[in-house]
N, C-alpha and C positions, 0 to 999 in steps of 0.2 A: 504494499500500500504506499503510495507517495505521501510525503510529508503534508502537503496542503489538504489532501483528502483525509488523512488521519487527524489533523487539527480540526477540520470541519466536523468530523464525526465526534470528536471529544467535546467540542463546543456545544453541539446539538444535544449530546447525552447530558452534559452539565445543565443546560437550560431546562431539559425535561425533568431532571432530578430536583431542580430548584422549585419547580411548581408544587412539589410535595403532594400529599394526599388530599382528597376532597373531604371537607368538614360539613356536617350538618350543624348550622348555627341557630336554627329556630324552626318551630313547627306549631301549627294549630290544627284542631280537629273539630268537626261538627258531625253529629250522628243523628239519624232519625230513630224512631221507636223500635225498629227492627235491627238497629245497629249497623245499618249501611252508612258508611262514613266518608266524608270528604276531608282529605288531608291537604294542607298548604305547607310546603316544606321549603325552607331557605337553605341554600348550599353556597359555601364559599370555596373557591379553588382558583389558583392562579393559572387559569387556562392559557395554554400556549399554542393556540390554533389546533389543527386537526391531529397534530402529533401527540398532544397531551391535554386532555380535557375531562371534566366531570361528565360521565356518560350515563349515569343511572343513580337512582336512590330507591331504597327498599324499606318496607314496613315489616317488622318482625315481631312475632309473639315472644313472650319471655323465654320460651323453650327454643327459640330459633326458627320456628316455623314461618315460612314466607307467607304473609297475608296480602301483600300487594307490591307492585314495582312500577316505577315510572322511568321509561327510557328517555334520555336526553339526546336529541338527534343532531346537535351541533354544538361547537364551542361557544362559550359566553365570555370571550375575551374582554369585552368593553362593558359588561353588565355583571358587576360583582359587588356584594353577593346577589344572587338571583333567586326568585321564588317561583315554583311551579306547583300545580295541583294535580291530585288524583282523586277521582270520585268513585263512589259505589264499591268501596272496600268493605267487605263483610267482616266484622270483628265479633267473634263468638262471645256470648254473654259472660263466660267465666274469665275472660281476659280484662284486666283492670289497667294495664299499662302496655305500651309497645315501645320498641326500640326502632329508631330510624337511622340508617347508615347510608353513606354515599359510596360511590364506586368511581374510579377514574381509569382512563384508558391505559395508563402505565403501571400504577401500583395495584390496581384491583381494589378490593374492599380495604378500608382503613380510614384513618382520620377520626375526627371527633364524631361520636354518635350522640343522638338526642333521645332522651326518654320522655314519653308523653303519656299523661293520664287520659284514659278514655272515660267520658262522662256517662 
């Protein structure tokens, strides 16, 4: 590998690593009587274009069961933090709290999670 190509690769790798993991920094929930819920989730991530961006967030029961997931279809380089919604998530009556975690295209799951009480 030639030196300029190697340097470019190293710089791109460093930039992607600097973006870090995606953090869930806030969330709200509204549920109907049947516990069909709408989640509004705020994610922060130093998106770096298509090479490294927050690409999903998930709602998990306390035992880790996936209750819902929102795929993020593009980077949000100029909109940080950003909030997106997911409707019609059925939360079983026995569940009193959920965890919300974000995922990014480089690190996968990680970063700060958010715990939310279900009314």
